[in-house]
N, C-alpha and C positions, 0 to 999 in steps of 0.2 A: 696590554689587553688585546691589541691587534694580532700579536703573534699567537696568543691563546685561541682566539677566534679562528685563525687560519688553521691551526692544528685540529680543531674540532671539525672543520670542513674536510680536512684530509682524512680523518678517521671515519667519516661517513661515506667516503667515495670508494668504489662506485655504488650508487644506490639505484639499481636498474629495476624497473617495474615490468620488464618484458615477460611475456607468457610464451612458453615453448610448446611445440607439438611433438608427439611421440613418433619417431621415424618407424617405418615398417621393416627396414632392414639395416644392417650394419656392414660397413666395408672395413674389415679388419686387416691389419698388415704390420710388418716390422720394417724399420728403416735404420740404416747406418749413414752417417754423414761426417764430412770433414769440413772444418770452418777456418777461414783466415780472417783476421781482424786488424783494424788500424785504429788505435785509440790513444788515450791520454790518461795521466794520473792527476787527480785534483788534490793539490796540497792545501787542504782546508785550513790548517792552522799556520800555514806559511812558515814552517820550521824545517822543511826538507827540500825546499825548492832548489838549493844548490846541488843536491844529489840527483835530481831528476834531469837527465841529460837530453832526452829526446822523447818523441812519441814512441809507443810500444806497439808490437805486432803479435798479439796473442795467437796461439794455434790451439784448436780444439777438435776432439773427436767425440761423437755421441752416438748413443743407441736409443731409439724410441719405438713405442708401439701404440697403436690406437686402442681406445677403450671401448668395450662393448657397452651399449646403452642399458645400464642396470639400475641407476639411481635417478631420482627425480630431476636433479640439476642438469643431467646430461641431455634432457629433451630441450633445454634452453641453449646449450652449447654442444650440439652434436659435432663429432669429429675431434673431440679433445684427445690429446696424447699424453702419455707419461714416458719418462726416460731418465737417463743418467749421462752426464758428460764429464770428460777429463780435459782440463784446460792447462796449458803451459804458457807462462808470461815471463819473458826476459825483460827485466826492469832496466836494462841498458846501463847498469853500473855494477859490474861484477865484484868490485872491491867492497862496496858498502851495502848495496841493496840485493845483489844476487838475482835469484829468480823465484817464481811462485808456481806451485802446482795446486790446482783446485779440483776436487771431486764433488760434483753437485747433482743430486737428483732434482728433477724439474717436472713441472706440469705445463703443458702448452694448450691453452684454451682457445678454441676457434671463435673468432668474432664475426668475420664475414667469409663465406665460402662460395666460390663460383666454380664453373666447370674447369677453368684453366688456371685459377689462382686462389689463394687463401690468405687471409690476414688473421694473425693470432697474437695473443698476449701470453707471455710466459713468465713464470715465477719459479725461483729455485732457492734452495738453502742447503749448504753442505759444509765440508771441512777443507781447510787450506793448510798447505805446508810452505813456510817461508824459509829459504835456505840461509839467509843472512838476517840476524836479529841484533838488537842492542847489546853492547858489551861496554862496561864502564871505562875500559882502557883501549880495547882493540877496535871497537865500532861504536863509539859514543855519539857519533853524529846521526846514526840511524835511530830515530825515535818512532818510526812507523810501526815496527813490530817488536814487542817485548818477549814473544815466545814463538817457537817454531810452529806450533799448532794454533790455528785460528778458525773462526767461523766465517762463512760467506753467505750473504743475502743478495739476490739479484733479481732484476726485473727487465723486461724488454718487449719490443714489438718485432714481429717477424712476418715478412711476405714470402710465401711459397709459390713458385711458378712451375707448373707441370710442363716440362719440355716434351718428353715422350716416355711412355711406359717402359721401364720402371725408374727413370731418372728425373730428378727435379732440382731446381736451383732455389736457394734461400738468400734473402738479403734483409737487413734490418739494423736496429740499434739495440744496445743493451747497457745496463748500468749495474755495477757490483760494488758492494761495501765489504771489506775484509777487516775483521777486528777480533780480539780475544775477549772483548767486553770487560776490560779493566781487570781481568783475572791476573795478569802480570803486567807491571809497568816497566817502561813507558809503553803507551798504547795509543798513538795518534790515529792508527788505523789507516786504511788506504781506500780511496774511492776511485774507480776507473769507469770510464765511458768509452764506447767504441762503436764503429760502424763495421759490419761484417758481410761477407759473402760466403756462401757454402753450397756444396753439392751433396745430394743424397741419393742413395740407392734403395729401392723398395723390394721386399721379398716376402714370401709366405703370405700372399694376399688371398683372402677368401671372403665370401659374403654369407652372413647368417641372418635368420629371421629374428626380429626383436619381439620379446614377450612384454606384456603389460605389467609384469610384476614390479613393485616398488616405484611405479611411474606416477601414481596419482599424487598431486601436490596437496599437502596438508599444512595449514598454518598451525604452528605449535608454539607453546611457551616452555622454556627450559630453565631450570634452576640448577646450578652447578657449584661444587666445592673444588677448589684447586690449590693444594699445597705444593710449594716449590722450594728448592734450596739452590745455593750457588756459593761462590767464593770470589774474593777480589783482593787486589793489592792497592796500597795508597801511597801517595807521595809525601815525603821522600821515600825512595825504594827501601824497604826494610827486609826484603827476602822472606816475607811472611804472608800467609793467606788468611783473610778474615771471613768468617762465616756470614752469609746472608741467607735469609729465609723469608717467605711470605705465605700468607693464607688469604685466599680470595673467595668471595661469594658472589655469584653472578646471576643475573636475570636477563634472559635473551628471548627474542621473538623472531620467528622465521618470516621475514617480510616478503621475500620472493624465493624462488627455487634456488637461487645462488647467494642470497644475502640474509644474514642474521644481524640484527641490531639489538643493543641492550645496554645495561649499566651494571656496575658492581662496586663493591667496597673491598679494600685490601688492607691487611695489617702487615707491616714490614718490620723485620729485625735486621739491623745493620751492625755487625760486630766491629766494623772499622771506626765507628764514631768516637770511641775512647781514644784511639790513636790520633785521630784528627783534632780532638780536643787538646791533646798534649802537643801536637805540632803547632797549634795556634799559641799556646803558652810560650813555646820556644821562640816564636816570632814576635812576641810582645803584644799579641792581640788582646782585646777586651773579652774576657771569657766569664763574665758574671753569671750568664745563664748557661746551665749545663746542656750538653748536646744529647738529644734523645736517641737511644738505640732502637726504640720501638715507636713507630709512627703509623698513622692511618691515612688512607686516601680514597677518594671517590673517583670513578672513571666511567667513561662511555666506551663502548666497544663496537667493532664491526668485524664479523666473521664472513669471509668469502668462502663459500661452501663448495668444495670439490670432494665430497665424502667418498672414501674415508679420511681424506685429508682436508683440513681447514687452514686457511691463512688468517691468523688472528692479529688484529690491530686495535690498540687502545690508547686513549689519551686521558690522563688523570690529573688530579690536583691534591696535594698534601693538605690535610685539614689543620696541621700545626705548622708553625714557622720553623724553618730549618736554617740555623745560623751559620752553617758551614758556607764559607765563601765559595764563589764560582759554582754554586748549585742553584737550581730553580725549584719552585714549588710545583711546577708542571713536570710530569713524567710521562714517558711513552713506553709501550711494549709492542714489539712486533715479533712474530714467530709462527710456528706450525703446531697444529694439533693433529695427531694421528689416532684414529679410533680403532682400538683392538676389540671393541664390543660396542653394542648400541649405547651402553651407559659408561664405559670406561675409555679414557684416551690418554695418550702420552703428550706432555706439554713441553715444548722447547721454545723459550722466548729470550730476546735481547732487550734488557731494560736500560733505558737511557734517561738523562735529564733533557730538558728543553735546550736546544733543539737537537736531539739525537747525539748528545754528548754521552758516550758510553758510561754505564754504571756497572753492570755485571750480566752474565748469562744465567738464566734460570732453568733448572731441570726439575720436572715433577710429573705428577699424574693428576687426572681430574675424574670426578664422579658426577654424573647427571642424576640428580635426585628425582626429577620428574620430567 
């Protein structure tokens, strides 16, 4: 019960009631930067610690640009940037772990900005290529990655110090999770944390006048329908993918310029349940009650609004008992929603069991009814 309450608190964070002011002008620019990091790999399941030989030193290059003040949330967080980064991580074990390349679009939201420095929060989500993956004979010790392609989710805090125009220095911390969402097993995934220092160069700087269009804050109620599909592998590895799908109905409310809260109901189809049922028979488990391929769950949600991008976080509870061992009735989803129209958005989420034990990646679209 304590863990469930803790997850609910996380899903509602941050709940800021700040009110922003519309700036009269925007300082627009482009920046390129190079970043050096010193970090570690967190072996959450304690199965790969013998392969992790030392701390790692990721290297990253990135491009970012400031956003013009166009939408309501930007009056709360002026100076927000968008960008894309390419990161290389040598995992210090060329025989079993190899290296990782990560391509991650990101958004960098300004929290505090002064004349000579700025504090920002950043979030990113992208794709990862792992050079070494599990092989049942040649690399059976590496259970971190079961596939070359994986997803990346990252968060961090960044301090920017303005040395002199057009050069600045960045420092801060970041955390990344790399996983294929149980699409291919084994999939322990990899969590990394690091301290970084970076230098950036600013160019194409200009100042424009801000218009009041789309700046007025309006509290709104939204009702949405979101169908998604995905696929997954199950243990023991069968070299087969099982279909997963879900249909969600949501009710959300714009609490502040940057935060939506709400609740929803979801119906899930899990094609792997039959195989898990057979696995338990093979292991001599009591299987008097059949495993359900279709389940329903209730959830609460928190959308952090950087329109046209939203960071979607939800915590839910299955309404029916799931007899599959090592699973929880609590589920989580975290991901991105990108609006291609006022009423239509693309949905990419990572669904997991409590606490963030990967289940599958979900791909879909959403429609706002009102």
